[in-house]
C-alpha positions in Angstrom: -67.7 46.5 -2.1 -68.4 42.7 -0.7 -68.1 41.7 2.9 -65.4 38.6 2.1 -68.1 36.0 2.9 -66.6 32.7 3.7 -68.4 29.3 2.1 -70.0 27.3 4.6 -67.8 25.8 7.2 -64.7 27.2 6.3 -62.1 28.1 8.9 -60.8 31.7 8.3 -57.1 32.4 7.8 -57.5 35.1 10.4 -60.3 36.3 12.5 -60.6 39.6 14.7 -63.4 39.9 17.0 -64.4 42.9 18.1 -61.1 44.2 18.9 -60.3 46.6 21.3 -56.9 48.1 21.9 -56.4 50.7 24.6 -52.5 51.1 26.1 -50.6 53.4 28.2 -48.9 56.4 26.3 -45.2 57.4 27.4 -47.0 60.4 29.4 -49.1 57.7 31.4 -52.5 58.8 29.8 -54.5 55.8 28.2 -54.9 55.9 24.2 -57.7 54.4 22.7 -55.9 52.9 19.5 -58.8 50.4 18.2 -62.4 50.5 18.6 -64.8 47.4 17.8 -62.7 46.1 14.8 -64.0 43.0 13.6 -63.4 40.8 10.2 -62.4 37.8 8.3 -59.8 37.0 6.5 -60.7 33.5 4.0 -58.0 30.9 3.7 -57.6 30.4 0.2 -54.6 27.6 -0.5 -52.8 28.3 -3.4 -53.7 31.9 -3.8 -51.3 34.8 -2.1 -53.2 37.3 -1.1 -52.1 40.7 0.1 -54.8 42.9 2.3 -54.2 46.7 2.9 -55.4 48.3 6.0 -55.6 52.0 4.7 -56.3 55.5 6.9 -54.9 58.7 8.0 -51.3 59.0 10.0 -51.5 57.7 13.8 -55.1 56.0 13.4 -54.2 52.8 15.0 -53.7 50.6 11.8 -50.4 49.3 13.2 -51.9 48.8 16.5 -54.1 46.3 14.8 -50.8 44.9 13.2 -49.1 44.3 16.4 -52.6 42.9 18.0 -52.7 40.3 15.3 -48.6 39.8 15.5 -49.2 39.0 19.5 -47.0 42.3 20.4 -50.2 43.9 22.3 -52.7 42.2 23.8 -56.5 42.9 22.9 -58.2 45.2 25.9 -61.2 43.7 24.7 -62.0 40.5 22.0 -59.8 38.5 20.1 -57.5 37.7 17.4 -57.5 33.9 15.6 -55.2 32.4 13.3 -56.7 29.4 11.6 -59.5 28.9 14.3 -56.8 29.5 17.5 -57.0 32.4 19.7 -53.8 34.5 19.5 -51.5 34.6 22.8 -48.2 36.3 22.2 -46.0 36.1 19.4 -45.6 32.8 17.3 -43.8 31.3 14.0 -47.0 31.5 12.3 -47.1 35.3 12.0 -43.9 37.5 10.7 -43.3 40.6 10.7 -41.5 43.6 8.8 -41.3 46.9 10.3 -40.3 50.4 8.6 -37.5 50.6 10.2 -34.4 48.2 9.4 -33.8 45.6 11.8 -30.4 43.8 10.8 -27.8 42.8 12.9 -24.9 45.0 11.9 -22.3 42.2 12.7 -23.7 39.2 10.8 -23.8 39.2 6.9 -26.6 39.2 4.7 -27.1 35.5 4.9 -26.1 35.2 8.6 -28.9 37.6 9.0 -31.1 35.5 7.0 -30.8 32.4 8.5 -30.5 33.7 12.3 -34.4 32.4 13.0 -33.6 29.0 12.0 -30.4 29.0 14.0 -32.6 29.8 17.0 -34.4 26.5 16.2 -31.7 24.7 15.8 -31.8 23.8 11.9 -28.5 22.7 10.9 -26.0 25.0 9.0 -26.3 22.8 5.5 -30.1 23.1 5.8 -29.8 26.8 7.1 -27.6 27.6 4.2 -29.8 25.7 1.6 -33.0 27.9 2.4 -31.1 31.2 2.8 -29.6 30.9 -0.7 -33.4 30.2 -1.9 -35.1 33.1 0.0 -32.2 35.5 -1.2 -32.4 34.5 -4.4 -36.3 35.5 -4.1 -35.7 39.0 -2.8 -32.7 39.5 -5.6 -29.8 39.6 -3.2 -27.9 36.5 -4.2 -25.1 38.8 -4.7 -24.6 40.4 -1.4 -24.8 37.1 0.9 -21.5 38.1 2.1 -21.7 41.8 2.6 -22.6 43.2 6.1 -25.7 45.6 6.5 -23.5 48.8 6.5 -22.6 48.1 2.8 -26.4 48.1 1.6 -28.7 50.8 0.4 -32.4 51.0 2.1 -34.0 49.3 -0.1 -31.4 46.0 -0.1 -32.0 46.0 3.8 -35.6 45.8 3.7 -35.1 43.1 1.3 -33.0 41.3 4.0 -35.7 41.9 6.3 -38.3 40.4 4.4 -36.1 37.3 3.2 -35.4 36.7 7.0 -39.3 36.6 7.6 -40.2 34.6 4.3 -37.3 31.5 5.8 -40.0 30.9 8.6 -43.0 30.3 7.0 -45.3 32.6 8.2 -48.7 31.6 7.8 -49.3 35.6 7.8 -46.6 38.0 6.5 -47.2 41.6 8.6 -45.8 44.7 6.7 -46.0 48.2 8.9 -45.1 50.4 6.5 -42.0 48.7 5.2 -41.5 51.4 2.3 -41.9 54.2 4.0 -38.7 55.4 4.4 -37.5 54.5 0.5 -37.0 57.2 -2.4 -40.3 56.6 -5.2 -38.1 54.3 -7.6 -36.8 52.1 -5.2 -40.4 52.0 -3.4 -42.0 50.9 -7.0 -39.4 48.3 -7.0 -40.0 47.2 -3.7 -44.1 47.0 -4.7 -43.4 45.1 -7.2 -41.4 42.6 -5.2 -44.0 42.1 -3.0 -46.4 41.1 -5.5 -44.2 38.6 -7.2 -43.5 37.2 -3.4 -47.2 37.0 -2.6 -47.9 35.2 -5.4 -44.5 32.4 -5.3 -44.8 31.9 -1.9 -48.8 31.5 -1.3 -48.5 34.1 1.8 -51.6 35.8 3.1 -50.1 39.4 3.5 -51.3 42.4 5.8 -50.1 45.6 4.6 -50.2 48.7 6.7 -50.3 52.3 4.9 -51.4 55.5 4.2 -50.9 56.2 1.1 -53.5 55.7 -1.3 -51.7 55.0 -4.7 -49.5 52.0 -2.7 -53.3 50.5 -1.3 -54.7 50.1 -4.8 -51.1 49.4 -6.5 -50.7 46.1 -3.8 -54.0 45.2 -2.7 -56.4 42.6 -3.5 -58.6 43.7 -0.4 -58.4 47.3 0.8 -59.9 48.0 4.6 -60.3 51.4 5.4 -60.3 52.6 9.0 -61.1 56.1 10.6 -58.9 58.6 12.4 -58.1 57.4 15.9 -59.8 55.3 17.4 -59.6 52.8 14.6 -62.9 51.8 13.3 -63.8 50.2 10.2 -65.1 52.5 7.3 -65.3 50.1 4.7 -63.9 46.7 3.2 -63.4 47.2 -0.2 -62.5 44.4 -3.2 -59.9 45.5 -5.8 -60.4 44.8 -9.2 -58.0 42.4 -10.9 -55.3 44.4 -12.9 -53.5 41.9 -15.6 -50.7 44.0 -15.6 -49.3 45.9 -12.6 -46.9 48.5 -14.2 -45.8 52.4 -14.1 -48.7 52.5 -17.1 -50.9 51.4 -14.7 -50.6 54.2 -12.4 -51.7 56.7 -14.8 -55.2 54.4 -16.3 -58.8 55.4 -15.8 -59.6 52.1 -13.9 -56.6 52.9 -11.6 -57.3 56.6 -10.5 -61.3 55.6 -10.4 -60.0 53.5 -7.5 -57.9 56.1 -6.0 -61.1 58.3 -6.0 -63.1 55.8 -4.1 -60.6 55.2 -1.4 -59.9 59.0 -0.9 -64.0 59.5 -0.9 -63.9 57.1 2.0 -61.0 58.4 3.9 -62.5 62.4 3.8 -65.8 62.1 3.8 -67.6 63.9 6.4 -68.6 61.9 9.3 
């Protein structure tokens, strides 16, 4: 385990300082979702990094992600990106949800271009960028299709491309592969690793799947049951090859056991 220490004077890519989040439920009750979460993620230029939040369902993982996105204001504490406090949503953070969020009346390429169009980017430049990111997610042949013509995995690729084209400093992913079948999910995991290396993104990824956490993560932050508190921060080993064979290796299984022990240890 490591504290993820920063070099002297370096400004972290992301800081959470004593983050508390309490929100009002649909039944009108106050729900304490996050309690005193505090950590830094270093800025590592030229190095794509995936940080996974792992914890039981309903523990507050998604709430932390929404606080970073600026969708939920902290009750106490603060979130800083590159040393600047977060106040509301911003283009420096892009979020991909578990549910598919494409516009049904737009083609795949039009969906990907949508954010650039809102910013007034010229049509030719939008198209050029869309082609680049559709190729990156393996959808070049589907640019003119509509979302109803796509599989679940393809729809999620559209969402990823639409987020990446805006070049966010942080890519926030809230259980984006949870509704996919195992084969498609594995393919999407490989795609995400590839994108993180090519795009130099810092990716925050929420899951309650231990195997997914081990396979994807450079760093795993293990959270308690609600209200979310940090149980441990674990730096994953560097796997030379990430493929199906890895998932049955002793090193992979040892990492799974370490995380499972942390998740289910007696408090």
